[in-house]
N, C-alpha and C positions, 0 to 999 in steps of 0.2 A: 643486491637481497644475494645472500648466500650460496651455496650448495646443498649437496645431501650431510656434510661433515655438523648443519646447523639446526637438523631436526632431533633436538636432543629429546625430546618428547616420543621416539617411534628409532627402534634398531633397524628399520630398511625402508624402503619405498620402492613401487614399480616403474618408476616415471623413467629410468637408464632402458628399461628391454620393449617397455611403452613407446620409446621416441624412436628407437631401434625399428620396433616392428612399424611403425608408423611408416617409416624413411623407406622402407623395403617393399609394403605393402599397398601403401595408399595412394591414389595420383589425383590431381584438380583436374577439374574437370570447367572452370570456368575462365575467360579473360586472359589475359598474359601470361596466367602459369598453368591454361589448360596441357595436361597430358605431365606434368613435374609432380617429382614427389612431394610427399607431404612433409616438409622439414618443418621444424615448431620453432619459434625466436624466444629469445632467452625469457621473455616474459612468462610466454606461452610454460617454458618447461617449466618456471619457476613457480606456477599455480598447481602443475601436474605432478610436481614432487614432492608438494605438500599434502593434495589430495589423495595421491596411491601411497601415504604413507602405510605402512602396517609392522606387523610382528613377525615373528621369523614363522610364523604358519601362514603366513599372507595374510592375514583379516584386519583389515581396513583400521585404521586408527580412529579417522571420521567417521559418522554416520553420515553429517549432513555439510556440504561443502557451496559454497557460491562464491560466483565473482560477477562482479558487477562493471561493467565496461560498457564503452558509448559505441552505434552502431557502427558497423563497416570495420570492426576490429576482429572480426573472425570467430564470432562465438558459434556459430551455424555447426561450421565447419571440425572444429573441437570439440563439441557435442555429437555429433555423426560418427568421429572417428575413433572416442571412445566407445561407442556406444556397436560397433561395429567391430572393435577390440576386444570387448566384452563378451560377445557372441561368437566366438571365432575361436577363444582364448581358453574363458572359463570352462570346468569340465563339469562342474556340478548343477546340470540343466538350467543354466541361466533364464533368468525374465524379466527384460528390458523395454521398461516403461514406457514410450513417449510422449510426452502429455503438455497439452501449450492450450495458452486462455480460449483459440479458437481454435477450426480443426483445421484455418489455412497455416498458420504458427505451425502447429503439429504434424501438416502435410509436407513444409518445405524442409523440415528434420528429420523425416520419414524421406524424403526424395533426396537430402547428400547423403544418407545411408544406401540408398541404393545407387547412386553417382557410383559411390567409392565402388562397389562391387561391379558395376557394368565394366568400371575403367580395367579392371584385375580381372582375367578371363581363371585364373587357379584359386582363386579365391571363390567366383561367382558359382564355380562347379562345386563347390563345399557346400551350399546354403541353398532350399528354397525361396524363391520368392512370391508372395504368397500377395501381391498388389494391390489385385481388386478388395483385399481382406483386409489390409494395413497390417501384412504379419511376413517376416523376413523369419527362414524356419532356419536351423541348424539340424540334420537327420542325424549326425552323428552323436550329441551331447542331447535331443528333447527341446536346446534351446532357442530363445524367441528374442525376436524384437518386435513386441504389438506397441502401434499407432494406436494412441487413446481417443474417441472421439468425445471433443468439449460438452455433451450432455449430458456425457455418463456422471452418474450422480454418487457411486461408492466404488467401492476398487475389489467387491466381492467375487471371490474364485480367484483372483490373484495371490501371488506369492512373489513378489520381483527381488532381484537380485540388486537391480539398478533400476533408478526409475530418475528421469531428467527431462528437468524443468524449463520452458522455453519460455520468455519474460514472467517471469510472479508477480513484477509490479503490476500487472493486469489479472491475476487474479482475485477480483474483487466481489464475484456474483458466491451467492450462498450454494450453488453446486461445487465451484472450484475450491472453494472456501472448505469443505465435507472429503471431496477428493486430497486437499493439501493434510487433512484431518488423519485421515486412512492410512493414506502415507508412512505417515510420522508417528503412527499406533502401528503397525501391522507388519514389522520387520523381528519383528521373534523369530518367527520359523528360520529364519537365514542368521547366520554369524558375516556372513561380507554381506548385508544389505548395505547397498548406499542410497542417497539423495543427492543430486546437483544440478546445482541451478546456475546460468548463466542470462544474465538480464540487463538491461538497463534501468535506470531509476525512475521512478512513478512523476506521479505530478501532485506539490506538497502536500495539498489537503488530505490524502489516502498517508501520508508520511504515517499519522501518528493512527489510522484503523485500519491499514492494508497489512496483509500479511508479510510484506516484502519488508516494510518500514519496522513492523514491531521486529523484525527479526535480526535486521541489521540495526538499531539501535541496541539488543538487548544482549547482542553479540560486543556492542564495543561496552557494553556500561558492566560487564561482567565479564567481559573476557580481556586477557593481554594483547594491548594492541600497538603494534610497530606502524608508526607512521612518515610517511618521507614525501614529498610534494608530490601531492595527485595522486596518493595509495593510502591506503588504511589498512591491515591486516588484523583481524582481528581474530584471537583462538578463542575460544570458550573449551574447557577441556574439561569440565563439567558436565556440558553439554553436547561435547564431541562436536560443535559446530565451527567452520572455517571459514573466514570472509576474505574475500580482495575485492578493496571497495576502491576501486577507480574515479574520482571524482576531481574535476576540478575547481583552484582553489581562488575561482573568479566570479563575479555578477558581471561581469560584462563577456559577453561571446566574442567580440573585435580583438580581447587579448589572446590573441591566436597562440603565442607563448605558453602562457597557463594553461588552454586550452590543450596544448598537444601534451602537457603532464597528463592528462585524461587518458589520455589516448596511445597505448605502447605498441600499438603493431607498425610499424616499419612505413607501410603502404600510405598511414594517414598523417599527409603533412600541413605542414603551416599553411602552405597555399589550397589544400582542401579544404580546411576548416576557417581560412577567410573569407572562401566563396562561400560558405551555407553561411557563416555570417551576414554577408550581402547578398542574400537571398530576399526579396521584399515578399517573397510570397509564405516566409518563414518568424515569429515574432522572438524578440531578444530568449525569453522564456522555450520556445519548444526548440531552440538551437543550442541552449545551454541545456536542456533534458535530455535533447536527442543527440546531442552530439563532444557535451561536456558532462555528462553522466551528473548533472547537476538535480537534485528536487528543487525545480523554479517553482516560483507563485508563476498562478499567471498574469498575463499582462493585467488584469482590469481587476485582481485580485484587493482587495477592502481591507482587509486584517491580515497580517503575514504571521506567520505560523511561530516563529519566535517570540511575538509579543504574547500572543495566545498561548505558547508554554508558556512561557512568563508569570502567569495567572495563575496558573494549577499550583493544586493546594491535595492536601492530603486527604479521602475519604473521609478520616473522622472528623478536620479542620472544615470541609466544607459541609458536613451537615448541619441543616436547619433544629435548633431545638425546637422542639413540640412548645404548641402555645403562644411562639414566638408571632410580630407582628410582622408580618409578609404583604405583598401586592402579588398579582399575579396577570401574566400574560397570556394572550388567548390567537393564538391565528388557525384559520379553519379554511383545509380547500376539502370539495365535498368530492369530485367525481375524478378517477385516476390520480392523485394527490397523498399530501400527508397535512396532517393535522399534529399542532403542538401547544403545548401549555407550560410554562414556566413560573418558576416562584423565585420569588426575589426577598430579602433580608437584607435589611439595612442593619450591620452593626454599629457600635456604640464607638468605633472607629472610624465608622465610614465608609466604611468597605462592602459592598455588596456582594454575598452570596446567592449561585446562581446557580438553579437545578432544573432541568428541563424532562417534560415525558414528549417522546413520538409517536402517534398512529401513522402508518401508512398504509394506504388501498390499496394499496398495487404491493402484488408479491416480488419479492425479491429485492427490493428494498429498502436501505440501511433504517432499520428504526427500532423503537423500541414492544411495540404491538402492532402486529400486521391485521388488517381489519379486512375478513373475508369478503368476498360480491364484488369488488370496485368501486363501492359506493362510502363514503364512510358516515357511520353510525354517532352522527350528535349526541346519541342516549350514555354511550360510552363517554365520551368526553364530561359530559353533564355531572354523572357517578363519579369520577375522577375528580371535578373540582368538589362537589359536596365530601369526600372523601379529602379534600385534601382542607374544608374545610374543620372538619371535626380533629386532624390535626392543626391547624394552626388560628391567628386570627388574623383574620383577609379584612386588611384596609378596604384595600379596592380591587377591583377586576376589569383590568381594561380588557377591551375587546376591537375586533374590526366585525361593524355593525351589516357586512354587505350577506353574512352564510350563519351568523350567530346570534342576528337580532333577538328572536324567539327564544332560544335559550337562554339568554342574559334577561332576558323581562320574567323568565320563570325564577331564576338564581337570584334574582335583585330584591327574592322576601329574606335573602339568606347574609345580602351583603350587597353592599357599592359597587353599580357597575359604570363606567368607564367607556364609552363610544372611542376611537379612535380610529377614523379615516385616513385609509393607506396617503392619499392627496392633502391631507390637511397638516397646517403647519405644526400643529404638536409633534406628528409623526416626524417628521424632520429635526423635531428636537430630538426625540426620542432617539435617531437613530446616533444623532450630535453625539448623545450622553454615553448610549452604549459605546461608540469608537472611545472619543475621550478616556472613558474609562479604562476600554484594553490598552490603552497606550502609555496612560497613567497605573496601574497595575493595582486598578480600585475595586476591579472584578475579578472575583475569586470561585473559582470551579473548581471539581473532583477528576477533570481529563477524560469527560463520559465520551464517548468514541462517539455516539451519534451529534450529539451539538458539536463535539468538534469539525465532524465531516461537512454540518450544515453550514459552521463559520467558514472553514477552509474553502468552500463554493460561491461562496456571497460574494458577489463583482460591487463595484458602487462608482455614479460618477455622482460629482458635487457640482451643485448649476446654483442659479444667485437664491433657490429656497430652501440649499441644502444636499442633505444626502440623499442618490435613489439609489436602494438599490437590485439587485438585479441576479439571476444564475449564470457564472459563468459557462456554463454549460448544460443544455437543457433538459438533460437526462438528469443532474443533480436535486437535490431536495435542499431549500434552504428555509425552512418554514420556523426552525427552533430560534433562527436570530431575529427576527420581526417580533415575536414572542418574548423572547427574552428583552429587548432593548426595552418593549411599552412597560414590562415587569420593571425593568431596574430603573427607567425617568419616570414612573409612578413612585416607587420605594423612596427616589431621591427626593419627589417633593415633596411627599410627606416625614420626609424627615428633618427634625429642630434638633439642633443641639442647644443645652440649655446649662446652667449647673450642676442641676440633678439628674444629667444624664440623657437619656433620646426620647422625646415627645411627641407621639406620633401627634397630628392634626389634622 
């Protein structure tokens, strides 16, 4: 990539001054670099050159800057250097927030800032280190570096000039989402405000629903993209967001040449990457994600993200017309779990439109509705099904009788109910129908984030009796998948194509 002359969108950049300042004032404290000055490599200078692009009054051009890069490429060092630089150089009472998904991650970043100051007595004398409070104060300007606790729900009372975000892929809790929203809506009081993120890629099942995946996909879809082997730079001038996305162009972690393309640091060698690929403690997907920055599927993932995304249609196209003949699928979890009701409509062309509603009895779990108290209220599910009964012609409601038998008998006065034991052969047929339907693009969905998250979190093993699904991780929820599978299975079973069109038997 080029240098300053390539920045046609901004008249200048602080990058040269920042680079010189770091070399003169900051020193490494770890491993073979201990005691040596911080000298940025060319790829780091390229990132900082664009991140620090500014107008003639030194107002940053980019409001948001993100660097996606694998582990061990020095991201904590880069973020710590930027934080200390802003604290000591900016004169307008800078407020620098260090935020991460966990207190441990934020602590590492804060410790890096402390380490830089301890290594330079002259700088250390200019500031007050309040490590017990997670603050570093510049008494001359009133500026602060503040380590945010992961439990903080809002940014009330803060007026950040710089927010530094570590491992954005892990910001998947409601609290962290609220903090992200606050950061992106609370910068009106400062002209120089920036949000800077350095992170690795996340799990594939979070790509469509997580903050990082949405930001990355939106920037590449709506911005100008510059692509080279192993890296895509997307510049969204309207949103003032720039993203450097390093990602290995391979699905094989043993392809160390391709893996190296995503690891720009000179110290991350092909030999190092080969050792990681050979580590029996890591799955291929884990090596790809951590050291190739690939949004890798879990090793047991049942349906890949690309196949599911290929079934996505517009909200209008996925709308089920009122009074349509539909089938319902119901999956119930009672205590500290989720429940789901899926609606499947078989169109005249044989495609199945799926909609799904998910309730959670657990707070802070991705769902359409959270039910308080820790236990599922079956009355809410029954009311929802009766609401669907008013909207559509329900041919069948298929359900797991373990927890829903009493409710099903109450609903049997209004519709045909079909019990579907999880261990019975028809359930295996339902999963096979759903699996084939996705890969043959007979399934249509509107990209709903909750349904997508459940599909992406589903693992499966195929035995003699068919598919057996499970969660990739115990903390995830997949209830929308069996509900959708049985709804689709019954909808296809009821569909007969004749000369007159669609006949339900």
